[in-house]
NURO-320078 format. One record per residue (C-alpha): residue number from 1; x negated, y negated, z. Coordinates in steps of 0.1 Angstrom, whole numbers, plus 5000, padded with zeros to 4 digits. Layout:
<r num="NUM" x="X" y="Y" z="Z"/>
...
//
This chain:
<r num="1" x="3822" y="4843" z="4529"/>
<r num="2" x="3852" y="4859" z="4520"/>
<r num="3" x="3884" y="4836" z="4527"/>
<r num="4" x="3898" y="4842" z="4562"/>
<r num="5" x="3937" y="4843" z="4574"/>
<r num="6" x="3945" y="4818" z="4593"/>
<r num="7" x="3963" y="4836" z="4624"/>
<r num="8" x="3982" y="4808" z="4633"/>
<r num="9" x="3997" y="4803" z="4599"/>
<r num="10" x="4004" y="4841" z="4597"/>
<r num="11" x="4021" y="4840" z="4630"/>
<r num="12" x="4043" y="4810" z="4619"/>
<r num="13" x="4053" y="4823" z="4587"/>
<r num="14" x="4062" y="4856" z="4602"/>
<r num="15" x="4086" y="4837" z="4627"/>
<r num="16" x="4099" y="4819" z="4597"/>
<r num="17" x="4109" y="4851" z="4579"/>
<r num="18" x="4121" y="4867" z="4612"/>
<r num="19" x="4145" y="4838" z="4614"/>
<r num="20" x="4154" y="4841" z="4578"/>
<r num="21" x="4161" y="4879" z="4585"/>
<r num="22" x="4181" y="4863" z="4616"/>
<r num="23" x="4206" y="4842" z="4594"/>
<r num="24" x="4211" y="4872" z="4569"/>
<r num="25" x="4220" y="4893" z="4599"/>
<r num="26" x="4246" y="4866" z="4610"/>
<r num="27" x="4256" y="4861" z="4575"/>
<r num="28" x="4264" y="4899" z="4572"/>
<r num="29" x="4279" y="4897" z="4608"/>
<r num="30" x="4302" y="4873" z="4598"/>
<r num="31" x="4312" y="4891" z="4567"/>
<r num="32" x="4314" y="4927" z="4585"/>
<r num="33" x="4336" y="4909" z="4605"/>
<r num="34" x="4357" y="4898" z="4582"/>
<r num="35" x="4362" y="4924" z="4561"/>
<r num="36" x="4374" y="4944" z="4592"/>
<r num="37" x="4399" y="4916" z="4597"/>
<r num="38" x="4410" y="4919" z="4557"/>
<r num="39" x="4414" y="4958" z="4561"/>
<r num="40" x="4438" y="4957" z="4591"/>
<r num="41" x="4455" y="4927" z="4572"/>
<r num="42" x="4455" y="4954" z="4546"/>
<r num="43" x="4471" y="4984" z="4570"/>
<r num="44" x="4495" y="4960" z="4584"/>
<r num="45" x="4509" y="4944" z="4549"/>
<r num="46" x="4512" y="4982" z="4535"/>
<r num="47" x="4532" y="4994" z="4567"/>
<r num="48" x="4554" y="4964" z="4564"/>
<r num="49" x="4559" y="4975" z="4525"/>
<r num="50" x="4566" y="5010" z="4537"/>
<r num="51" x="4592" y="5001" z="4562"/>
<r num="52" x="4607" y="4973" z="4537"/>
<r num="53" x="4611" y="5002" z="4512"/>
<r num="54" x="4628" y="5026" z="4538"/>
<r num="55" x="4649" y="4997" z="4549"/>
<r num="56" x="4661" y="4993" z="4514"/>
<r num="57" x="4667" y="5025" z="4509"/>
<r num="58" x="4688" y="5032" z="4540"/>
<r num="59" x="4709" y="4998" z="4532"/>
<r num="60" x="4718" y="5014" z="4497"/>
<r num="61" x="4732" y="5045" z="4516"/>
<r num="62" x="4751" y="5022" z="4541"/>
<r num="63" x="4764" y="5003" z="4512"/>
<r num="64" x="4776" y="5032" z="4491"/>
<r num="65" x="4795" y="5048" z="4522"/>
<r num="66" x="4810" y="5014" z="4531"/>
<r num="67" x="4820" y="5011" z="4492"/>
<r num="68" x="4833" y="5045" z="4490"/>
<r num="69" x="4854" y="5040" z="4523"/>
<r num="70" x="4868" y="5000" z="4512"/>
<r num="71" x="4860" y="5002" z="4475"/>
<r num="72" x="4846" y="4965" z="4476"/>
<r num="73" x="4828" y="4957" z="4448"/>
<r num="74" x="4809" y="4935" z="4468"/>
<r num="75" x="4784" y="4963" z="4483"/>
<r num="76" x="4777" y="4979" z="4448"/>
<r num="77" x="4763" y="4940" z="4439"/>
<r num="78" x="4744" y="4950" z="4472"/>
<r num="79" x="4734" y="4979" z="4461"/>
<r num="80" x="4721" y="4961" z="4429"/>
<r num="81" x="4700" y="4939" z="4444"/>
<r num="82" x="4684" y="4965" z="4471"/>
<r num="83" x="4674" y="4985" z="4441"/>
<r num="84" x="4659" y="4960" z="4425"/>
<r num="85" x="4639" y="4945" z="4458"/>
<r num="86" x="4632" y="4980" z="4462"/>
<r num="87" x="4611" y="4988" z="4433"/>
<r num="88" x="4594" y="4951" z="4434"/>
<r num="89" x="4580" y="4963" z="4469"/>
<r num="90" x="4571" y="4997" z="4454"/>
<r num="91" x="4549" y="4978" z="4427"/>
<r num="92" x="4537" y="4958" z="4451"/>
<r num="93" x="4525" y="4992" z="4472"/>
<r num="94" x="4510" y="5009" z="4439"/>
<r num="95" x="4485" y="4973" z="4438"/>
<r num="96" x="4477" y="4975" z="4474"/>
<r num="97" x="4468" y="5012" z="4474"/>
<r num="98" x="4451" y="5016" z="4442"/>
<r num="99" x="4414" y="5014" z="4457"/>
<r num="100" x="4425" y="5047" z="4474"/>
<r num="101" x="4433" y="5079" z="4453"/>
<r num="102" x="4453" y="5097" z="4480"/>
<r num="103" x="4474" y="5068" z="4489"/>
<r num="104" x="4479" y="5062" z="4453"/>
<r num="105" x="4496" y="5096" z="4444"/>
<r num="106" x="4517" y="5093" z="4475"/>
<r num="107" x="4530" y="5059" z="4461"/>
<r num="108" x="4534" y="5074" z="4429"/>
<r num="109" x="4557" y="5106" z="4449"/>
<r num="110" x="4575" y="5079" z="4471"/>
<r num="111" x="4585" y="5059" z="4436"/>
<r num="112" x="4596" y="5090" z="4419"/>
<r num="113" x="4620" y="5097" z="4454"/>
<r num="114" x="4628" y="5068" z="4454"/>
<r num="115" x="4641" y="5074" z="4420"/>
<r num="116" x="4659" y="5103" z="4422"/>
<r num="117" x="4677" y="5092" z="4457"/>
<r num="118" x="4688" y="5060" z="4434"/>
<r num="119" x="4697" y="5083" z="4402"/>
<r num="120" x="4717" y="5105" z="4428"/>
<r num="121" x="4733" y="5071" z="4446"/>
<r num="122" x="4745" y="5062" z="4408"/>
<r num="123" x="4759" y="5095" z="4398"/>
<r num="124" x="4780" y="5087" z="4432"/>
<r num="125" x="4792" y="5053" z="4425"/>
<r num="126" x="4801" y="5063" z="4389"/>
<r num="127" x="4820" y="5091" z="4395"/>
<r num="128" x="4845" y="5070" z="4423"/>
<r num="129" x="4845" y="5042" z="4390"/>
<r num="130" x="4856" y="5073" z="4371"/>
<r num="131" x="4885" y="5078" z="4394"/>
<r num="132" x="4876" y="5114" z="4392"/>
<r num="133" x="4863" y="5110" z="4427"/>
<r num="134" x="4869" y="5140" z="4452"/>
<r num="135" x="4856" y="5145" z="4489"/>
<r num="136" x="4838" y="5174" z="4481"/>
<r num="137" x="4818" y="5156" z="4454"/>
<r num="138" x="4810" y="5132" z="4476"/>
<r num="139" x="4798" y="5153" z="4503"/>
<r num="140" x="4774" y="5169" z="4478"/>
<r num="141" x="4762" y="5138" z="4469"/>
<r num="142" x="4758" y="5127" z="4505"/>
<r num="143" x="4739" y="5161" z="4505"/>
<r num="144" x="4715" y="5153" z="4480"/>
<r num="145" x="4711" y="5117" z="4493"/>
<r num="146" x="4697" y="5133" z="4527"/>
<r num="147" x="4678" y="5155" z="4511"/>
<r num="148" x="4658" y="5126" z="4489"/>
<r num="149" x="4660" y="5103" z="4522"/>
<r num="150" x="4637" y="5131" z="4541"/>
<r num="151" x="4616" y="5135" z="4511"/>
<r num="152" x="4612" y="5094" z="4512"/>
<r num="153" x="4608" y="5097" z="4552"/>
<r num="154" x="4582" y="5120" z="4554"/>
<r num="155" x="4561" y="5107" z="4521"/>
<r num="156" x="4562" y="5074" z="4541"/>
<r num="157" x="4552" y="5088" z="4575"/>
<r num="158" x="4524" y="5105" z="4555"/>
<r num="159" x="4511" y="5071" z="4538"/>
<r num="160" x="4511" y="5053" z="4570"/>
<r num="161" x="4495" y="5078" z="4589"/>
<r num="162" x="4467" y="5079" z="4562"/>
<r num="163" x="4466" y="5042" z="4561"/>
<r num="164" x="4461" y="5044" z="4600"/>
<r num="165" x="4433" y="5070" z="4598"/>
<r num="166" x="4417" y="5050" z="4570"/>
<r num="167" x="4418" y="5017" z="4593"/>
<r num="168" x="4400" y="5037" z="4622"/>
<r num="169" x="4374" y="5049" z="4599"/>
<r num="170" x="4365" y="5015" z="4585"/>
<r num="171" x="4367" y="4999" z="4619"/>
<r num="172" x="4347" y="5027" z="4631"/>
<r num="173" x="4322" y="5019" z="4605"/>
<r num="174" x="4325" y="4984" z="4607"/>
<r num="175" x="4318" y="4985" z="4646"/>
<r num="176" x="4290" y="5006" z="4640"/>
<r num="177" x="4274" y="4983" z="4617"/>
<r num="178" x="4281" y="4953" z="4639"/>
<r num="179" x="4262" y="4965" z="4669"/>
<r num="180" x="4232" y="4974" z="4648"/>
<r num="181" x="4236" y="4940" z="4632"/>
<r num="182" x="4238" y="4923" z="4666"/>
<r num="183" x="4209" y="4946" z="4679"/>
<r num="184" x="4187" y="4934" z="4642"/>
<r num="185" x="4197" y="4899" z="4651"/>
<r num="186" x="4186" y="4898" z="4689"/>
<r num="187" x="4154" y="4918" z="4682"/>
<r num="188" x="4145" y="4896" z="4655"/>
<r num="189" x="4154" y="4865" z="4672"/>
<r num="190" x="4132" y="4874" z="4701"/>
<r num="191" x="4106" y="4883" z="4679"/>
<r num="192" x="4109" y="4848" z="4659"/>
<r num="193" x="4107" y="4827" z="4693"/>
<r num="194" x="4081" y="4851" z="4704"/>
<r num="195" x="4059" y="4843" z="4676"/>
<r num="196" x="4071" y="4807" z="4678"/>
<r num="197" x="4054" y="4807" z="4712"/>
<r num="198" x="4021" y="4823" z="4699"/>
<r num="199" x="4019" y="4793" z="4672"/>
<r num="200" x="4023" y="4770" z="4696"/>
<r num="201" x="3993" y="4786" z="4716"/>
<r num="202" x="3975" y="4791" z="4689"/>
<r num="203" x="3978" y="4754" z="4678"/>
<r num="204" x="3971" y="4747" z="4711"/>
<r num="205" x="3936" y="4766" z="4713"/>
<r num="206" x="3927" y="4752" z="4678"/>
<r num="207" x="3933" y="4718" z="4691"/>
<r num="208" x="3912" y="4725" z="4719"/>
<r num="209" x="3886" y="4743" z="4701"/>
<r num="210" x="3884" y="4717" z="4677"/>
<r num="211" x="3880" y="4689" z="4708"/>
<r num="212" x="3855" y="4713" z="4719"/>
<r num="213" x="3836" y="4709" z="4687"/>
<r num="214" x="3838" y="4673" z="4682"/>
<r num="215" x="3820" y="4672" z="4721"/>
<r num="216" x="3796" y="4692" z="4707"/>
<r num="217" x="3791" y="4678" z="4676"/>
<r num="218" x="3785" y="4644" z="4698"/>
<r num="219" x="3760" y="4664" z="4717"/>
<r num="220" x="3742" y="4679" z="4694"/>
<r num="221" x="3740" y="4644" z="4673"/>
<r num="222" x="3724" y="4631" z="4706"/>
<r num="223" x="3700" y="4659" z="4711"/>
<r num="224" x="3691" y="4661" z="4670"/>
<r num="225" x="3685" y="4622" z="4674"/>
<r num="226" x="3664" y="4626" z="4706"/>
<r num="227" x="3645" y="4654" z="4686"/>
<r num="228" x="3638" y="4631" z="4656"/>
<r num="229" x="3626" y="4604" z="4685"/>
<r num="230" x="3605" y="4630" z="4697"/>
<r num="231" x="3593" y="4642" z="4663"/>
<r num="232" x="3585" y="4608" z="4653"/>
<r num="233" x="3562" y="4603" z="4684"/>
<r num="234" x="3545" y="4636" z="4679"/>
<r num="235" x="3536" y="4626" z="4644"/>
<r num="236" x="3530" y="4590" z="4653"/>
<r num="237" x="3504" y="4610" z="4682"/>
<r num="238" x="3491" y="4632" z="4652"/>
<r num="239" x="3481" y="4608" z="4632"/>
<r num="240" x="3467" y="4585" z="4657"/>
<r num="241" x="3449" y="4615" z="4675"/>
<r num="242" x="3439" y="4635" z="4649"/>
<r num="243" x="3440" y="4619" z="4609"/>
<r num="244" x="3434" y="4586" z="4622"/>
<r num="245" x="3402" y="4593" z="4646"/>
<r num="246" x="3392" y="4613" z="4619"/>
<r num="247" x="3393" y="4584" z="4591"/>
<r num="248" x="3379" y="4559" z="4622"/>
<r num="249" x="3351" y="4584" z="4624"/>
<r num="250" x="3345" y="4583" z="4584"/>
<r num="251" x="3346" y="4548" z="4584"/>
<r num="252" x="3318" y="4542" z="4610"/>
<r num="253" x="3295" y="4565" z="4588"/>
<r num="254" x="3307" y="4546" z="4558"/>
<r num="255" x="3298" y="4514" z="4576"/>
<r num="256" x="3265" y="4530" z="4585"/>
<r num="257" x="3257" y="4542" z="4551"/>
<r num="258" x="3263" y="4502" z="4536"/>
<r num="259" x="3232" y="4490" z="4562"/>
<r num="260" x="3211" y="4518" z="4557"/>
<r num="261" x="3197" y="4539" z="4531"/>
<r num="262" x="3214" y="4570" z="4522"/>
<r num="263" x="3207" y="4602" z="4545"/>
<r num="264" x="3219" y="4636" z="4531"/>
<r num="265" x="3235" y="4646" z="4567"/>
<r num="266" x="3251" y="4612" z="4571"/>
<r num="267" x="3267" y="4621" z="4535"/>
<r num="268" x="3278" y="4658" z="4547"/>
<r num="269" x="3291" y="4645" z="4581"/>
<r num="270" x="3311" y="4621" z="4558"/>
<r num="271" x="3321" y="4651" z="4536"/>
<r num="272" x="3338" y="4675" z="4565"/>
<r num="273" x="3355" y="4642" z="4580"/>
<r num="274" x="3373" y="4636" z="4548"/>
<r num="275" x="3380" y="4672" z="4544"/>
<r num="276" x="3392" y="4675" z="4579"/>
<r num="277" x="3416" y="4643" z="4570"/>
<r num="278" x="3429" y="4659" z="4537"/>
<r num="279" x="3436" y="4693" z="4554"/>
<r num="280" x="3454" y="4672" z="4583"/>
<r num="281" x="3476" y="4655" z="4558"/>
<r num="282" x="3483" y="4685" z="4539"/>
<r num="283" x="3498" y="4702" z="4573"/>
<r num="284" x="3515" y="4674" z="4584"/>
<r num="285" x="3531" y="4675" z="4546"/>
<r num="286" x="3539" y="4711" z="4550"/>
<r num="287" x="3556" y="4705" z="4582"/>
<r num="288" x="3576" y="4680" z="4569"/>
<r num="289" x="3586" y="4695" z="4541"/>
<r num="290" x="3571" y="4728" z="4527"/>
<r num="291" x="3561" y="4724" z="4486"/>
<r num="292" x="3561" y="4761" z="4481"/>
<r num="293" x="3597" y="4766" z="4490"/>
<r num="294" x="3603" y="4738" z="4457"/>
<r num="295" x="3572" y="4757" z="4438"/>
<r num="296" x="3579" y="4793" z="4444"/>
<r num="297" x="3612" y="4801" z="4459"/>
<r num="298" x="3624" y="4812" z="4490"/>
<r num="299" x="3604" y="4848" z="4496"/>
<r num="300" x="3571" y="4839" z="4480"/>
<r num="301" x="3568" y="4808" z="4504"/>
<r num="302" x="3582" y="4828" z="4535"/>
<r num="303" x="3554" y="4855" z="4528"/>
<r num="304" x="3525" y="4827" z="4527"/>
<r num="305" x="3541" y="4810" z="4559"/>
<r num="306" x="3543" y="4846" z="4575"/>
<r num="307" x="3507" y="4853" z="4570"/>
<r num="308" x="3494" y="4822" z="4581"/>
<r num="309" x="3516" y="4819" z="4609"/>
<r num="310" x="3503" y="4855" z="4618"/>
<r num="311" x="3468" y="4844" z="4621"/>
<r num="312" x="3475" y="4807" z="4637"/>
<r num="313" x="3500" y="4823" z="4667"/>
<r num="314" x="3480" y="4858" z="4670"/>
<r num="315" x="3515" y="4874" z="4672"/>
<r num="316" x="3517" y="4902" z="4646"/>
<r num="317" x="3547" y="4901" z="4619"/>
<r num="318" x="3558" y="4927" z="4600"/>
<r num="319" x="3582" y="4915" z="4567"/>
<r num="320" x="3602" y="4932" z="4546"/>
<r num="321" x="3604" y="4907" z="4518"/>
<r num="322" x="3616" y="4919" z="4482"/>
<r num="323" x="3595" y="4910" z="4454"/>
<r num="324" x="3621" y="4901" z="4432"/>
<r num="325" x="3651" y="4885" z="4438"/>
<r num="326" x="3678" y="4866" z="4421"/>
<r num="327" x="3671" y="4827" z="4420"/>
<r num="328" x="3690" y="4811" z="4451"/>
<r num="329" x="3706" y="4777" z="4452"/>
<r num="330" x="3676" y="4753" z="4465"/>
<r num="331" x="3694" y="4738" z="4493"/>
<r num="332" x="3702" y="4772" z="4507"/>
<r num="333" x="3665" y="4786" z="4503"/>
<r num="334" x="3653" y="4754" z="4520"/>
<r num="335" x="3679" y="4760" z="4549"/>
<r num="336" x="3666" y="4800" z="4550"/>
<r num="337" x="3631" y="4786" z="4551"/>
<r num="338" x="3637" y="4761" z="4585"/>
<r num="339" x="3657" y="4787" z="4602"/>
<r num="340" x="3629" y="4811" z="4598"/>
<r num="341" x="3605" y="4784" z="4610"/>
<r num="342" x="3622" y="4778" z="4638"/>
<r num="343" x="3627" y="4814" z="4647"/>
<r num="344" x="3591" y="4816" z="4647"/>
<r num="345" x="3584" y="4789" z="4667"/>
<r num="346" x="3607" y="4800" z="4696"/>
<r num="347" x="3590" y="4834" z="4692"/>
<r num="348" x="3556" y="4814" z="4699"/>
<r num="349" x="3568" y="4791" z="4726"/>
<r num="350" x="3594" y="4811" z="4743"/>
<r num="351" x="3593" y="4848" z="4741"/>
<r num="352" x="3558" y="4858" z="4749"/>
<r num="353" x="3562" y="4885" z="4719"/>
<r num="354" x="3532" y="4897" z="4704"/>
<r num="355" x="3548" y="4913" z="4677"/>
<r num="356" x="3581" y="4904" z="4656"/>
<r num="357" x="3596" y="4916" z="4625"/>
<r num="358" x="3613" y="4897" z="4596"/>
<r num="359" x="3640" y="4913" z="4570"/>
<r num="360" x="3656" y="4894" z="4542"/>
<r num="361" x="3682" y="4908" z="4523"/>
<r num="362" x="3699" y="4893" z="4494"/>
<r num="363" x="3728" y="4910" z="4471"/>
<r num="364" x="3742" y="4882" z="4449"/>
<r num="365" x="3771" y="4875" z="4470"/>
<r num="366" x="3756" y="4868" z="4503"/>
<r num="367" x="3718" y="4863" z="4521"/>
<r num="368" x="3710" y="4876" z="4553"/>
<r num="369" x="3677" y="4862" z="4571"/>
<r num="370" x="3670" y="4885" z="4604"/>
<r num="371" x="3642" y="4880" z="4629"/>
<r num="372" x="3634" y="4903" z="4659"/>
<r num="373" x="3612" y="4896" z="4687"/>
<r num="374" x="3602" y="4917" z="4716"/>
<r num="375" x="3596" y="4893" z="4742"/>
<r num="376" x="3613" y="4889" z="4772"/>
<r num="377" x="3647" y="4880" z="4757"/>
<r num="378" x="3669" y="4846" z="4766"/>
<r num="379" x="3690" y="4846" z="4800"/>
<r num="380" x="3730" y="4864" z="4797"/>
<r num="381" x="3741" y="4831" z="4811"/>
<r num="382" x="3719" y="4808" z="4788"/>
<r num="383" x="3732" y="4829" z="4761"/>
<r num="384" x="3771" y="4827" z="4769"/>
<r num="385" x="3767" y="4792" z="4773"/>
<r num="386" x="3750" y="4787" z="4736"/>
<r num="387" x="3777" y="4808" z="4721"/>
<r num="388" x="3801" y="4783" z="4739"/>
<r num="389" x="3788" y="4751" z="4733"/>
<r num="390" x="3762" y="4762" z="4709"/>
<r num="391" x="3740" y="4733" z="4729"/>
<r num="392" x="3724" y="4748" z="4758"/>
<r num="393" x="3692" y="4765" z="4746"/>
<r num="394" x="3674" y="4733" z="4732"/>
<r num="395" x="3670" y="4714" z="4703"/>
<r num="396" x="3654" y="4745" z="4680"/>
<r num="397" x="3685" y="4769" z="4681"/>
<r num="398" x="3709" y="4740" z="4682"/>
<r num="399" x="3698" y="4728" z="4652"/>
<r num="400" x="3695" y="4765" z="4634"/>
<r num="401" x="3732" y="4768" z="4644"/>
<r num="402" x="3741" y="4729" z="4628"/>
<r num="403" x="3720" y="4743" z="4598"/>
<r num="404" x="3737" y="4773" z="4593"/>
<r num="405" x="3773" y="4760" z="4599"/>
<r num="406" x="3765" y="4732" z="4573"/>
<r num="407" x="3761" y="4762" z="4546"/>
<r num="408" x="3792" y="4781" z="4559"/>
<r num="409" x="3773" y="4807" z="4574"/>
<r num="410" x="3770" y="4832" z="4602"/>
<r num="411" x="3749" y="4829" z="4629"/>
<r num="412" x="3743" y="4860" z="4655"/>
<r num="413" x="3720" y="4859" z="4684"/>
<r num="414" x="3712" y="4889" z="4704"/>
<r num="415" x="3690" y="4888" z="4733"/>
<r num="416" x="3680" y="4912" z="4763"/>
<r num="417" x="3651" y="4921" z="4779"/>
<r num="418" x="3637" y="4940" z="4753"/>
<r num="419" x="3636" y="4908" z="4731"/>
<r num="420" x="3661" y="4885" z="4710"/>
<r num="421" x="3674" y="4894" z="4675"/>
<r num="422" x="3688" y="4863" z="4653"/>
<r num="423" x="3711" y="4869" z="4620"/>
<r num="424" x="3717" y="4841" z="4599"/>
<r num="425" x="3742" y="4850" z="4568"/>
<r num="426" x="3747" y="4829" z="4540"/>
<r num="427" x="3770" y="4829" z="4512"/>
<r num="428" x="3752" y="4824" z="4480"/>
<r num="429" x="3770" y="4794" z="4464"/>
<r num="430" x="3763" y="4762" z="4440"/>
<r num="431" x="3752" y="4737" z="4464"/>
<r num="432" x="3780" y="4716" z="4449"/>
<r num="433" x="3804" y="4744" z="4465"/>
<r num="434" x="3797" y="4742" z="4501"/>
<r num="435" x="3823" y="4722" z="4523"/>
<r num="436" x="3818" y="4698" z="4548"/>
<r num="437" x="3828" y="4706" z="4578"/>
//
């Protein structure tokens, strides 16, 4: 038979898979949280750098103003130091925003504006150092520095606003992904717990079924032992009352022939008794092990047996047996024949049916034997008990079920007031491949 999936194992594997999904979802959640925090830090650093750049530009402007008023060269050094820090920070800013084309362009504009502002400031300082500085010239430079300051402030504001908008979009996407990941995590975790519970229930049911099967096997073994004892008593009784009595009578005639002259009638009686003894011996041998199964195969043996059964039992049997069939394993042929015997014996003893149908189908992969009668059927409660424990309808059906089970087959029994149908299906495999169960 084709292999079947094991539901508890399938449920357990599904639960493990869902737990792995939960683990992946958890890792992804933590990653998204970390990414969100990273982008928050990124935005904070960018905005701090922009603020520092504006602060350095403002510091350079204040130093120029004080230098113009005091002429102290210390402020010239302050301007150079602020200039160095300014362009270092602009370089850092450009590195931070290089993954965003808009922000990168704004950083370039900010750098150009800072160069322009520093150049104007340097020209103003050089004019003072040359001694040609006038109030009108410095006022003109101050106006240019105010224009550059407005440009740098506008660019810085655009960059801060752009970074804030980008952060909002990233956080919105992160929050949305976080929500869905948490939802997936919750659903898969609950499903995995449910599947693990179902796996536990399945294992519990399987354990209960195995215990029930063990009890049924013990009950069946006891019934089979009892049936063997009954069969032995029947064989002993048949030997004593049938073959034994026949042989005793034959011996008495033989003793008579020894003491008196030969009589033809006595020889005829002796011959008849010996024929009866031979027939009785063959019948018993056939019941114990049908030789036709080994010699002719199941279909030929079944056809001969059905013809003889119909005459002996007075049950009209119609049968559909293929004329040619691929050779079956000897053990399977014997099992099929025993199932057929048990089914017909039950029809004769219990069904009160005057006719029966037998069908046999073999396709190279499976062999199916169906036997149906039109008798009184089995009581529903008895059939239900049989399906549950397999030992509540007598030794015949119990032994039949055990034979089918040993061959990894399937036994199906249907019964109602219109009769009983028995179907036994077996996999066609070599004897050595049949597993002990």
